[in-house]
N, C-alpha and C positions, 0 to 999 in steps of 0.2 A: 539411469542414463542421464548424462548432462550434455547439453548442446549449447553452442553459441549461434545466435541468429543475427544475420546482417541483412537489413532491408536493402534491396537493390534499386529502390525507387522511393518516391515520396510515400510517407506513411499517413494513413487517415483512419482514426478510430473516433467516431463521433461521440460527443458528449450527449447527455440526456435532454438538452434543451430542445424545445419544438423547432422544427425547421420546415418552412413552407416557401417554395420558390415564389418570389415576387412580393412576399410579405416580410418575413424575417430572412433577409437575403444572405446572411453569413452563417455558415456552420463551422464550428471550431473542433479541432482534434484534441483528444485527451493525450497527455504525455506524463509519465510513461503509460502505455496501454495497460488496462487491467489484466489480471491473471487469466480471466476467462477468454481473452483474445488469443493467448498462447495455447490454452487448453484446446480451443476449437481448431486452431491452426495445426497442431500436432495430430489431432484426431483426423482432420481432413487429409493431412499428408499421408497418414497410414492408409486410409481408404483409397487415396489417389494411386498408391503403388500396389494396393490389393483390391481392385475394384470388384472382384467376384465375391468378396466378403461383405459388401455393402448391401444390407437388406433393411429397408426403412422400418418394417414392422418389428424387427428384432432390436432396434436401437434402444439403449438403456434397459435392456433385459439381461438375464444371465447368458443369453446366446450372443450378445454383442461382443465382438472380439476386442473392443476398446473399453469395456465396462470397468476394467480395473485400472485404467489410466488415472494416476494421481500426481498432481503437480505439487512438489515440495517447496518450491520457491522460485520467484522470478526477480531478477536483479539487472541493473545496468552495470556493465563491466568495461573498464578501460584497459584495452589490450596493450597499450603502450606503457602505462605505469603499473599495470597488473594489479589493480585493486577495484573493489566494488564501489558503486555510488548509491547513496540512500537518501530518501526524503528527510529533511531536517526535522528533528523532534519538535513538536509544537509547544513544549514548555520552555523553549528557548526564544528569546527576543533580541532585537538589535536596536542600537541607538539610532535616534532620528537622523543624526548627522554622521552616521557611520561611514567611514571610508576605508576601513581596514579589514572588512569582512569578518567581524568578530560578533559572535552571538553569546548571550549570557542567560543563565538559567533563572527562571522565576523562583522566588522564595516562598516556602510554605509559611503562612501566618494565620493566627486565629482571626476569624471574622469579628469585627467590632462594630457592625452596623446591622440594622434590621432589613431583611430582604427575603424574597422567596427563593433565593439561591439555596440549593438543597444541602450544602455542606457547611460544617462549622469551620472548615479550613479553606482559605483562598490561596491562589497563586499570585503573588504581588511582585512588582518590579524589583530588581536588585537594590536600587537606591532611589532617593527622591530628588537627586540633583540633575538627573537626565531624563529626557523623554524617550520612550521606547515604542517600538512598533512590532507587529507580528512578523515572523520570519517565514510564514507559510509560502510555499512555492520555491523555496531554495533547497539546495542539496549539500550533503557532506560526504566525505570519503570514508572508507572503511576504518582508517586509523582514528579519525575524529569520533566516529560512532563508538568505537571501542572505549575511548576516553570518557565519553558521555555515559556509557552504561556502567563503567566502573565507579562513577560518582564524582561530580565536580565539587571542588572545595575552594574556599578563600577567593571567591569571585573569579575562579578560573573560567576561561572562555573557550569557545569552540570556533574554529575557523571554517567558514562556510563557502560554498561556491555560489556565485550570483545566479539568478534565474536563468535556466537554460544555458549555463556556461560551465565549463569544466577546466581541465588542466591547460595551462599556457594560454588562457583567455580564449580557447577554442569553444564554440558553442556545442553543447551536447546534442541539441536538436534545434535547427533553425525553423522558423515558421515561414512558409511560402504560400502565397495566395493563388488559388486557382479560380479563374472566372469561367463560368459556363452559362448555358441557356437551355431550357427544356426543349425537347424535340417532340413534336406531335407524331405519335406512332402511326397514325393513319396516313398523313400526308408527307411525313418525313421532312417537315419544314419547322423552322423555329417558331415557338409559341410566343405570343405577345405577353409582355409584363411578367416574364418568367426568368429574368436574369438573376444569377445567384453567385455567391463567392464561397469558397471553402478554404479554411486555414489548415494547411497540411504541414507535416513535419518531415524534415530531412535530417536523419541521424548522421552525426559527424563520423568519418571513417575510423576514427580511433576508438569508437564505442561499439559494443555489441549488447544484445540481450542474452543474458545467461538464464537458462531454464533447467532446473533440477526436477526430474520426474521419474516415475517407474510405472510398471504395469502395462507397457506397450511393446511387447515382444513382437518382433517382425519389422519394426521400423528400421530403415536403412541408416547407416552411420552418417550419411550426408545426402543432401539433395535440395530440391526446391519446395517451397510451400507458399501458400497465400496467407498474407498477414493483414488483418484489418479490412476496411471497406474498399470497394472498387477492385477487388481481386489483385491488389498489389503484391509483387513477388519478393520473396526473401530467400536467402540461402542459409541453410543450417548445416552444422557439422558437429560431430561428437567431440567432446573435450574431456581432458583429465583434470581440469581445474576443480579444486575442491570448493564447495559452497562455504560461505562464512559461518562460523560457529560461535565466536565470542565467548569462549570458556576460559576461565583463569582459576588458579589454585585458591586465591583469596576472595572468591566471588561473593561469598555470603557474609563478609564482615561489614554489616550495616551498622549505622549509629542510630540510636533511638533513645528517647527520653523514658521509655518504659521497658524494663528488662523482660517482661512477659510477652511483648508484642514487637513485631518487626515490620518496618515499612519496605515496600518494593514498588517498582513501577513497571508497567507493561508498555513497551513501545511497539506500535504497529507499523511494520515496514511495508505492508500492503493494505489496501482497503479491506474493510470487514463489514459484515452485515449483522446488525442486532435487531431483534424483533421490536424492541421498544425505542427505536430511533437511535440515539447515541448511547443508550443504556442497555447493557447485556440483560437477557431475559432471566438470568440466574441471580440478579441483584434486585432486591425488593425496593421499589421506588420510594416507599415511605420511610424505611429504616436505613437504606443504603447498605444493607448487609445481605449476604447470601452464601451459597455453598456451591463449589465447583469440584466435581470428582472427589467428593468426600472431605474437602478442605473448606472450613468456614472462613470467609473473607469479609472485610469491611472496605467499601469504596470510600476513600478519604477525600479525594478531589480529582479533577481531570482537566486536561487541555485538549479540546476536540476542535478540529478544523471544519471547513465547509463540507457539506455532504456531497456525495457523487451519486447522480442518478444513472443507474446502469440497467440494461435489459439484456438484449441478445436475440438470437434466433434459434428456435427449436427445430433441429434437423428432422426429428420424427414427425412432429405435427405440421411442419412446414408453415410455422406461424410465429410471429414475434413473442418473446417471453415477456412476462409482466415486468414493468419498470419498477425498480425498488431503490430506495435511498440507502447508500452505503456510507459508513464512517470513513473519512478520508485517510490516506496513508500519512504517517507522521504523528497521528493522535497518540496521546499518552494518558494512561490511567494509573493513579496512585492507590495502592491497596495496603491494608494492615492485616497481618496474619499472626497467629500464635507462633512464638519463637520455635516451638517444637516441630512445627510444620514447614519452616523456612527451607529446609533441604529438599522437601518434596516439590516446592514451587518450580524449580528448574526443570524437573522431570515432566511436570504437567504443562507448563507454559512455554519454556524457553525453546525457540526454534520450531514451535508448533503452530498450526493453523487453527485459530480460535474464532468460531463463528456460531451464530444461531442459524438453524436450518428451517426454512419454511416447510410446511407439510407438502409432501409429494415433489420436492425439488430433487431432480436427478439430472446430472450428477450433483452431489452436494457442493455447497460453496467451498467448504474446506478442501474437498477433493480437487476443486479447480485451482486452489492456491490462494484463495482469499483468507485474510486474517492472520498472515504470518507475523508473529510477534517475538520480541526478545525481552528478557527480564533484565532490569537495571537496578542499580543501588540508589537509595536516597541518602545522600551524604548528610552529615551533621551540619546544621546551620548554626554557626557560632554567634550570630547576632540575635537569634530569636529561638526560644525553646517552644516548639509546637507540640502540643500533646497529641498522642496517638489514640485513635478511637478505641 
């Protein structure tokens, strides 16, 4: 089932920074919300319309009617221009004096200096004539992401959307500040030194959250649900819009300096969790090699953004979940694989949710929609021949 979700009010999904009224007086909202927010909202919506099926002791067991709920993907969707919006890949950078919204791909080069940097290959600016800065926090549309995944050549650029802006200069989500003060539960009066502010998000009417999921039979085709903190209301409705696939006939025509090895990149469209911080548990931190579902891989280099601290609330235990650090959306990992296995890469990675799973985590992070990634090409670099591990 696929639904479009439209918040009917301000949206607040708090980040993982400590917040104490009167001390750290500002709480900021994460945008876009992590997949777990939508997983919990859909689950709660089901129990809201089927209250007799809610039994706390049965949650996350085989008797839980929502145990099979699996989120396949969460995206921002422009209903006017009919395309999806994605976090910009973090191996793209922009010029310091950029005024045309153009992002350029970092180039793979051999490391020529001594460092504890774990790779022989670095991602360097496209040229030495300009100053570049990170594009983290910006967005691109579906068409530009398709061009990126097909492999950029000859200093080809990607056109991006400014932070929190979309089509026709309209903001995807505006930040609005809410000011409040704590109330003493006993006296019902304001407490001293407990003034606080909350940075909340208002989604532009042209945008919706698109959620692709299955395993939740019995959910109505449309209705109201609570999304994020403070019980804010949103309207959801079933849609026939197809999720993005990014599949092409010439998908695997990569260029490489080694005929026996092929390079590819993994672009994460959603935050993901790795047990070793930014490094997947199936990659040896000493050799940067590993095996995933029977395929041997070498991690060549990576462009990883700031981590996200995410937790949540356990409905069964009625207690906050452990706070963990997630790799941010837009992060990109470059891998080398034997040419004979390149066709298997799409089946294993493309459009799949790739996460490490902490012990006893139910539902799993992948089941909640974390780690959604797409496979992209590594185009030939005409100005530099980088060896493949």
